[in-house]
N, C-alpha and C positions, 0 to 999 in steps of 0.2 A: 354612775354607770358601771354597767356587770364588765367584768374580765373577758367574759363572751360577745360585748358589745365593742368594745376594744381591739379587740383581737380583729372581728370582722371588720370595722372602718378599716385598720392597718392592712387589714389583707386587701379590702377594697382600692385603697392606694397606692399598693405597693401595684398592683395588679393596673392601675388605670396610667400608674406613671409608664409602666411598661410597654404599655400598648402604646400610649401617644407619644414618646419619647425617644421609643426605642423600635419595636415591634414594626406599628405604619411608615416609619424612618424607612428603616432597612429591611422591609419586608422583602422585596426582590433579590436582595443581598443573601437572603437566610434560609428563604425557598429553596432557590437555587446551589446554592452552599449542603445542605440539608440534603435533596437527593440526587445531587453527586457523591457526595459521601457516602450514605448508604447509599448507592449504587455499586461506586466501589466495591467498598468492606463488601456488600455482599457478595458481589462475585469471588472478590477473593478468597471469600471463607470456601467458597462450593467449589475451589478449583485446588485449594489447599486441602479439602476433602478427601481428594481425587486417591486411588491408590494402585500402584505407585504413583509417586508424584511428578518422576521425572520419567520422559518418556522417548525411546531408541525408538526413532522413525530409520526408515530403510534407505534414508541417507547420512541418517549420524554417523557410522564409519566411517565415509569417505573426509569429513572434516575434522573427527578426532585424527585419524592417520594423516593425515596434512601435519596436523599440530605435532602432533607428535616426531613426522621428519623436519620441522624445522627446531623441535626442542631437541635435537641428539645432533644438529646439523649436518646429517644426510641430506637433506634438499630442500630450498624455499621454493622450487617449481613444483608446480601439477598440473598433469594434463587434465583433469575434470575440475577440480575448487580453483580458486580463488582467494587469496590471501586476506578478506575482511575477517571472514567469520575466524577461522585458523588465530588470526591474533586476536580476537579476542579471548579464546579458547586459553592462549597460552599461557596466562599466571592460571588458570585452574588445572593446567596438568605436569604440574612439579611436582614427582612424588606418585602422579598415576593420576588419571581424570577424576576429578573431585564432579560428579554428574549436578548432585545437590545446592552446591556452591553455583554454579552455573545458573542453575533454577532460578536462586532466591535474587541473584542479580537480576536475573530478567523481569522477577516480579516486582523489581525494585524498579529498572528502565521504565516497564511497563506504567507504575503509578504514575511516573514522574512524567509519560506520556499523555497519560489523561491527562493532569495535570495543564498542561500544554494546552492541550485540546483545547481543553475549558477559557484559559488566556487567550489562544491565540482566535475561537470564534466571539469570546465577549469582545476585544479588541476589534470584531472587524462588524460587527453590529449592533454594539454597545447595547446589548439586549441578556438578560441574566438569565431569563427563562430559556430560550433558545439552546446555548451551549451543556445546559445541566439535564435537556434532555436529551442534546445529542450523546452524551458523555454516559447518561443513566443509558440509554439504551445499546452501546458499545460495551458498558463494563459487564450486563449479563449475555452479553454476547457470547454463547458456547463457543462458537467457532472460531471469532475472535482472539479472545483472552487463553485460550488453549494452547498457542502457540508459548506460554511465557513458560511451558512448562516442558516445551520438546528439544531436543540438541541438534537446533537447526538453525536457518537464516530470518527466518518467518520473523521473531519477534524484534529482533535487533534490526531489521529492515524497516518496522513499523515505529521502531524508535526514530530513526534514520530522517523519516521520510515526515513526522510530525516536529521535529527541531529546525530543520530545514524548514520549512513554511514559518513554523515561530517567528525563527530568528532573521527568514526574507522579511516575512512583515515588519517587525521590529525597525529592522532597515529603514523601510520605505515608510515609517512613521516618523520615527526618531534623528534618521539623517544619520546617524552612529555608524561608522565603518566598522569598527569591531562585530558588529552583528554581520555586517555580507561576511568578512575575511571567514567567522566562524558557518556562517552557511557553507560558503565554495566549498570550504577543508570538508566540511560535514556530506556534502556533492561529491566530491574526487573520493573518500569512503567507499561511501556507497557502491560507488562504479567496479570497486575492489569487493564490497561484499554480495553483491546480488548485481550479476549483469543485465537483469531486466532492467534496470534501471538505466539504460543505455540513451532513452531516449530524451529523459530529462532534463537533463544541461540544454536542450535544443529547446525546449519549452521553454525553459526558465530564462534563458536569456533572448527570446524570441516577445517571452512576458513581460521584461522589463523594459524593452524597446516601447513595448506597446502602450505600457504604462507613462513613460518619458513622455509620447508624442499625445496621446489622450485622456491623462489624467493630471500627471506632474512631474515637473522635470527635475530631472535626476541630474547629481554632477558625474561629469566623466563619463556616462550612461554608456557610451561606444565601448570605452575601456573595461568595466565592469562587465558587459555583455561577453567581451570578447576573453574573461580572464574565468565566465560561468563556462565557457567550451572548453577554455585550454587545458585550463586545469584537472578536470575529470578526464578527461581524454588523455594528459598525460597520465594518469594514473594507470590506468588500461595500456599503457607504453609501457611503462614500468613492469607491469606483471608479466608484458611477453618478453619482455629482457631479463627480466626475473629467469621465468621459463627458458630461454634460452642459453643462459650461461652456466645454469644449471645440469649433475647431471642426466635431467632426460633431456636438452638439448630441443629442446622445442619451443621453436618462433610462433606461440601464437597466447590467447587470451583464455579459451576453454574449448573444450571437443564437445560439449555437453550441444551442441547447436547440429554437430554432424548427426549424433545420437537421435537430437528428435527431429533434425529431417530425414531421418529415414523412419523413424516411425512415424511422422505422419504421409510419407510415401506409400507405406505398409498399409495402413488405415483406410489411405484414399483408395486403395485398389491399383494405383500407378504404377506399378513396380514392372511394368512388364511396357513401359514407355520410355526405351530406350532403346537404341540402335546402335551405339555406340558397341563395335565387338570387344573393348578390355573391360568393359561389364558384364559377358555374356555370361562368365559362370555364376556372380553374383546375382542377376535378375535370374535364372534358370532356380536357383537357391531360397530367394525371397519369394517366386509363385510357388514354389512347394509349402515355404512355410505360412503364406499366407492363405491357401487350399485348406490347410487344415484345420484355419480358423482364429489365426491369430494373427497381431501386430504389435506385440511388444520389442521393441530393436535391439533392447541389451540381451533380451533371453534368445534372440535369433543371431547375435552373434554371437553367443557362448554354447547356440546349439552347432552353428557353424561357424568353429575357431579359425578354418583357413581364409576369413575375411575380417579378421580379427584383427589389430594392431591395436601399441599404447595409445595414438592418437583417434583411431577409429577413421584414421582419414580415406580409407577406402569407400567404406559406408558414406561417408562423408560428400564424397567425391561422386558416387555413384546415384544417393539421392539432390546434388547439388544440379546434374546433368539434367535431370528428368524433371525438376523444378524447371529450370531456365529454357527448355526447347518446348513447354507445357505451362507456360504460368498462366496465362487465361483461366484454365480449368483449376490450375492449383489454389490461384485466385478465389474462384467462385466455391471448392471447396470448403476454404481458409473464413469464408464468407457465412457458412452455414457454421463453422465452429465459434466464431464472434457473437454469433447467436444465442449458440451454445452456453457460452463464458457469461452472457447478462444474468441468463435463464438457471443456470447450472445453480443444483443445491449443496451447502457446507458439506464437507465429510470432517464426522466428529471421530476423534484419537484417542481412543481408550474412555468415553466418559460414560456411565452409565444413564439408561434412559430408563428410568423409572423415574415416581415421585415427582418434585419439583425439576428436576431434570428435565422429565418429558416433555412437563407443559414451556421452560425453556427453549428447547428444543424446537417443539412449535413456534414460537415466536421468533428463532433464531432464523429457521426455513423462509417464514413466511415474509417476517422485516427483511430479509435479508434478496430473496425475488423482489417485491415492491423496490425497494430502493435501488437498486441495480436497472430496473425497467425503467423507472422515475428518471435516473440520470441523465439520457439526450435531451428529455424534455426540457429538463432545469437546464441544461446550457444552450437550448432553442432558446429559452427566455432570455436568457441573458443575452445573445444575442440579437434579439427581437428589440429589448431596452436599449441597447447599444446602438442600432442603426436609425431607433426612433431620435435617440438626443445626440448622436454621436460624439458623446465622450463619456467615460469612465466617471465614479466616486470611485476614492481609494482602496472602499471592500467590494464594493461590484470587481473592480478590477483584480484583485488578489482572487477573491471568490469563481471568476473566469480560471483562471492562471489554473487555481488548485482543482476545477471541474476538468479542464484538460486532460489533465495531469491524470488524475483518477481514470477518464477516458482511454488515456495511453497505456496505461497499467492493464485495462479490460483487454486492447486489440492484443496489446504484443500479448499476452497470457496465450492469447486463443493463436496468433499468428508463429510465435515460437515455440510452441509444446503441442503434442498430442494427447495429452489428458490432467489429468488432477489442476483444473481449471480455479478452483475453491482456492487453493492454495497459494498460486502464481498470483491471485489477483489481490490476496490478503492485505500486501503494505501501504494500499491507499482505499482502504474497506473505509476508515474511519473518513474520510473527506466525501467517500459518495455517500456516506451519512448525512456528515454534516451540511453538504450544497444542498442535497434531496429537503430535507431539512429547512433548511434555509432558504429553498425555492417555494414548499408548500406555506409556511408561515407567513410570506410576503405577498404570495399570490392572494394568500386568504385576507388578511389585512387590507391589501386593496380592491379586491373583488368584492367581499362578503361582510369587511367589518366596518369599513368608512360608512362616513354620513353621506346621506344621500345627497346635501351640497355640497362635499368635497368632493364626492364623486363624478356631479355633475360639472364641478366646477376644472376637476381632474382630465374629464373626455374634450372640455372646450379648450384647455391647451394644449393639446394634442393636437384638436384639429385646428389651431392657429398653428401650432410646429410646422405641419404635415403640408399645412395650404401654403 
């Protein structure tokens, strides 16, 4: 036998063994891992190629300043910002703020977050292709990954949201209290990291109770739900106490809501809708400001310093007075903002719009628009499934809680602010992608890929249940 034939036989045998013993056996795992890893590496390579690597946003200096006051011992309180992100920045501010080190750590957290997304979605579906598609799409989403290089709370908020749900799913699946305690601690940290998470403890506590009564029994469920409420809101109260005992002597969580409410009043042209005489001066100034074609509240209080105070208390009281007396009109205007938050296009910070970036830019725009529009329909599918069966499977219950949490972030972003909706909704963008892709895959499998006999059997079963 010639040497070439021996080599051919050896090569054929090796490839045959590889195919039968390894490739076919673990084909879904290898394909899903390959797609996920390639997507993450490709996205991170695009991110690291940006110059400059670190982005300083308009809000960034306020976090750095708060970090400096904590490090110097000047004040642990702050009117505008909460403690979460300054505490994260603290180790990087020794001897001056090391921005590049912050970005590197945020990139590492983002990669861990992608691993957790894959693990969470696989645990919920036991399908490797579905989490791989989700991770791949998110990892090349320019808007989602851009916050890794910004000195803002967004990336840390994304990581917290992912880890909270990952640890919660592990607790529900394994019943290990360590996972539950970690989820509750992270939930408390999320409160002082990003005030927009304020609705999340209520959703998770209610979700735990729904899971207990309609899915599987949990030990000490009422105590668990109570801890999910008390600890996070206790962290908020702690921040208020810290603000009060600090030199600023301000018993409040953050004054951002005052500015945001003023911004919404100016944006909606509701500035004249108050008859309270103590707001006459600020009402007149606001009318002049809006008549000039502007509605940015920060610029307003800077142009009219007589209405500016450290906590923006006067501006907030003026806005809240109008909202309270014209609540229905205010809610009607907010409905438009909610729709706008679902359909708004992402704003990219300092990313070149050329070559491969231009292609990914269009994917980001169109992909996000489609997923956010489909989110309410995905929640509707979960609810229809529940009404039919009167019970939830483990994965359906968690997916519904995840979907409602994502929907809550979208609504709160619209109601709680007057602009930057794309940035405010981003902590649960990964969940929007995951829930929508899950709904599409499930609907496709049930109604389009099922065999005719299976489909008819399913229809008959549903008919019997309804009867």
